[in-house]
ZAMARGU-4260 file (C-alpha; in steps of 0.2 Angstrom, whole numbers, plus 5000, padded with zeros to 4 digits):
<rodrens>
0) 4885/4918/4879 | 4878/4902/4880 | 4863/4901/4891 | 4862/4885/4901 | 4852/4890/4915
5) 4836/4900/4917 | 4843/4919/4916 | 4845/4925/4897 | 4861/4933/4894 | 4864/4949/4901
10) 4857/4966/4889 | 4873/4976/4895 | 4892/4970/4902 | 4901/4986/4909 | 4921/4984/4917
15) 4920/4995/4931 | 4937/5001/4937 | 4943/5015/4950 | 4958/5021/4958 | 4973/5020/4947
20) 4983/5035/4956 | 4996/5038/4943 | 5009/5049/4945 | 5018/5062/4934 | 5035/5054/4927
25) 5031/5037/4928 | 5036/5037/4947 | 5031/5024/4957 | 5017/5029/4970 | 5024/5028/4988
30) 5040/5024/4980 | 5034/5007/4976 | 5018/5003/4968 | 5020/4999/4949 | 5003/5008/4946
35) 5006/5006/4927 | 5008/4985/4928 | 4994/4984/4939 | 4983/4994/4929 | 4989/4985/4913
40) 4987/4969/4920 | 4970/4972/4924 | 4966/4978/4905 | 4976/4961/4898 | 4963/4951/4910
45) 4948/4961/4904 | 4952/4958/4886 | 4957/4941/4890 | 4940/4938/4897 | 4931/4940/4881
50) 4918/4949/4893 | 4913/4960/4878 | 4911/4975/4889 | 4902/4989/4880 | 4910/5000/4892
55) 4923/5004/4905 | 4919/5015/4919 | 4933/5023/4929 | 4926/5030/4945 | 4938/5043/4949
60) 4957/5047/4955 | 4963/5043/4940 | 4980/5052/4945 | 4986/5053/4963 | 4991/5074/4960
65) 4981/5078/4944 | 4996/5080/4935 | 4995/5080/4915 | 5008/5069/4912 | 5001/5056/4923
70) 4984/5059/4913 | 4992/5059/4896 | 5001/5042/4901 | 4986/5031/4908 | 4976/5037/4891
75) 4990/5028/4882 | 4989/5014/4892 | 4970/5012/4892 | 4963/5020/4875 | 4972/5006/4865
80) 4964/4990/4874 | 4948/4999/4875 | 4949/5001/4857 | 4953/4985/4854 | 4937/4977/4865
85) 4928/4990/4856 | 4923/4997/4873 | 4917/5017/4876 | 4927/5025/4889 | 4918/5035/4903
90) 4927/5044/4915 | 4923/5051/4933 | 4931/5064/4943 | 4938/5058/4960 | 4945/5068/4975
95) 4962/5068/4969 | 4959/5075/4951 | 4956/5092/4948 | 4946/5098/4936 | 4955/5108/4924
100) 4970/5096/4920 | 4955/5081/4921 | 4945/5089/4910 | 4958/5095/4897 | 4965/5077/4895
105) 4948/5068/4895 | 4936/5080/4886 | 4948/5092/4876 | 4941/5108/4887 | 4947/5116/4902
110) 4934/5120/4915 | 4934/5122/4935 | 4915/5118/4932 | 4908/5100/4937 | 4913/5087/4926
115) 4894/5079/4924 | 4890/5068/4909 | 4877/5057/4902 | 4881/5042/4892 | 4872/5031/4881
120) 4875/5012/4877 | 4859/5008/4867 | 4844/5008/4879 | 4856/5007/4895 | 4859/5026/4902
125) 4876/5030/4912 | 4877/5046/4922 | 4894/5051/4928 | 4893/5063/4942 | 4906/5075/4949
130) 4908/5073/4968 | 4924/5081/4969 | 4926/5098/4980 | 4940/5108/4974 | 4956/5109/4989
135) 4946/5094/4997 | 4944/5077/4998 | 4928/5074/5005 | 4912/5074/4993 | 4898/5088/4990
140) 4886/5091/4977 | 4879/5108/4971 | 4862/5111/4972 | 4863/5114/4954 | 4870/5096/4951
145) 4856/5090/4959 | 4844/5098/4949 | 4852/5093/4934 | 4853/5077/4938 | 4832/5078/4942
150) 4829/5084/4927 | 4839/5071/4917 | 4832/5057/4927 | 4815/5064/4924 | 4812/5054/4908
155) 4816/5036/4910 | 4828/5025/4899 | 4823/5009/4890 | 4834/4999/4899 | 4838/5009/4916
160) 4850/5021/4923 | 4869/5017/4931 | 4874/5029/4942 | 4894/5032/4943 | 4901/5044/4955
165) 4918/5044/4966 | 4911/5045/4982 | 4901/5029/4988 | 4885/5034/4998 | 4886/5019/5010
170) 4894/5020/5028 | 4913/5014/5028 | 4919/5002/5045 | 4937/5013/5041 | 4932/5026/5054
175) 4944/5037/5046 | 4936/5037/5029 | 4921/5044/5037 | 4928/5061/5037 | 4931/5060/5018
180) 4913/5054/5013 | 4900/5062/5003 | 4891/5076/5011 | 4872/5078/5011 | 4869/5062/5005
185) 4851/5065/5010 | 4848/5077/4996 | 4855/5065/4984 | 4842/5051/4990 | 4829/5064/4987
190) 4834/5065/4967 | 4837/5047/4966 | 4821/5038/4974 | 4808/5032/4961 | 4818/5034/4948
195) 4825/5023/4934 | 4843/5022/4942 | 4846/5004/4944 | 4864/5003/4952 | 4876/5015/4958
200) 4895/5013/4954 | 4907/5020/4967 | 4927/5020/4971 | 4935/5029/4983 | 4938/5017/4997
205) 4950/5007/4989 | 4943/4991/4994 | 4927/4981/4987 | 4911/4984/4995 | 4892/4985/4994
210) 4876/4991/5001 | 4860/5000/4997 | 4857/5019/4996 | 4838/5025/4996 | 4834/5008/4989
215) 4846/5007/4975 | 4861/4994/4976 | 4879/5002/4978 | 4894/4994/4971 | 4912/5000/4977
220) 4926/4994/4966 | 4943/4992/4974 | 4958/5001/4967 | 4970/4994/4954 | 4986/5004/4963
225) 4984/4999/4980 | 4971/4993/4993 | 4965/4996/5010 | 4968/4981/5022 | 4952/4979/5033
230) 4959/4968/5046 | 4973/4983/5049 | 4966/4985/5068 | 4954/4998/5075 | 4957/5015/5069
235) 4970/5011/5058 | 4971/5017/5039 | 4985/5003/5031 | 4987/5002/5014 | 4994/4987/5005
240) 5000/4984/4988 | 4988/4968/4985 | 4971/4964/4983 | 4969/4974/4969 | 4954/4970/4957
245) 4940/4977/4945 | 4921/4974/4943 | 4913/4967/4928 | 4894/4974/4928 | 4881/4962/4920
250) 4865/4971/4917 | 4850/4958/4915 | 4832/4965/4911 | 4826/4962/4929 | 4844/4962/4939
255) 4860/4970/4941 | 4877/4958/4944 | 4893/4965/4951 | 4907/4952/4950 | 4925/4955/4958
260) 4940/4950/4947 | 4957/4948/4956 | 4971/4958/4947 | 4987/4944/4945 | 4987/4927/4941
265) 4986/4914/4953 | 4992/4895/4952 | 4977/4885/4944 | 4972/4870/4953 | 4957/4865/4945
270) 4945/4870/4929 | 4942/4863/4911 | 4941/4872/4895 | 4928/4879/4885 | 4924/4863/4873
275) 4916/4857/4888 | 4904/4872/4889 | 4901/4868/4871 | 4899/4849/4873 | 4885/4853/4888
280) 4876/4866/4877 | 4870/4852/4862 | 4862/4843/4876 | 4844/4846/4883 | 4841/4855/4900
285) 4838/4838/4908 | 4854/4830/4899 | 4866/4845/4906 | 4858/4844/4925 | 4861/4823/4924
290) 4879/4825/4917 | 4885/4841/4927 | 4873/4841/4943 | 4871/4822/4946 | 4883/4815/4960
295) 4883/4799/4950 | 4886/4806/4934 | 4897/4796/4921 | 4900/4812/4911 | 4920/4815/4909
300) 4927/4831/4906 | 4943/4824/4900 | 4933/4812/4887 | 4924/4829/4882 | 4940/4838/4880
305) 4949/4824/4870 | 4933/4821/4858 | 4933/4840/4854 | 4954/4837/4851 | 4950/4825/4840
310) 4937/4834/4830 | 4949/4849/4827 | 4961/4836/4818 | 4946/4828/4809 | 4929/4837/4808
315) 4922/4821/4799 | 4926/4810/4817 | 4911/4802/4823 | 4914/4807/4840 | 4915/4825/4836
320) 4905/4836/4846 | 4886/4841/4839
</rodrens>
């Protein structure tokens, strides 16, 4: 990544997906939602972006009815893309998932116990925390899970920790979703305060949102299946086949930045190619500012792209970019 501003490139890049809600037998969700196609498109966009994600985190509800066939089909779509990108896959339980088939599909075991895991990407620690409750859709954490988490966080990671869970510990303006929120949040807050947790990644809500919990930023990724229309009106819960997205998480030395990436190709109305970035990178900081920030700049994007095209055809051309 080229540094053109005052921030050095990120130390880690993570892709954050949530709520794929696959059904067995390749059935469309609610009879019409193409869960497979939406996820495949999202992964295509992630790969096309060149984001170089070290890991792809899925924060729960991977299958709608926890059918083994749904998990297997999901893996067949995700695993080849992750392998091409060199990204580790991190799986988090959701309320629509069930522990025995989930653990069999993703961990090669079959268990009813909470599926809490620790992943290390160099100096960055990602903790997957299972907030699911067998037989229910709200979230809870056992006391044993909190003690396990407290013990793990007692030793800081060199680049800090990201906590990934399904039920976000922040309020929601969708009134009915409050019934399905994470219970006992004060107990989790007591464990997280004054630790190295730099961000909390969550899902469950089917819309993108953000907040803070125990002084820690919380980022909720929307779904790749369908989303909730927050303009649906008081008391409503309206799911729509549109607005799907995933997040890119850039971890810097002193900051964590969450970027929403809409799924689907919209008509391009403006922009320029990467050769313009290369031309700007060859300048000094002062020259870049004058070329790209000044309203009276004579820098011409079309000329830069044309120059790059000539250079590709003839590397010895006099106007080839430095």
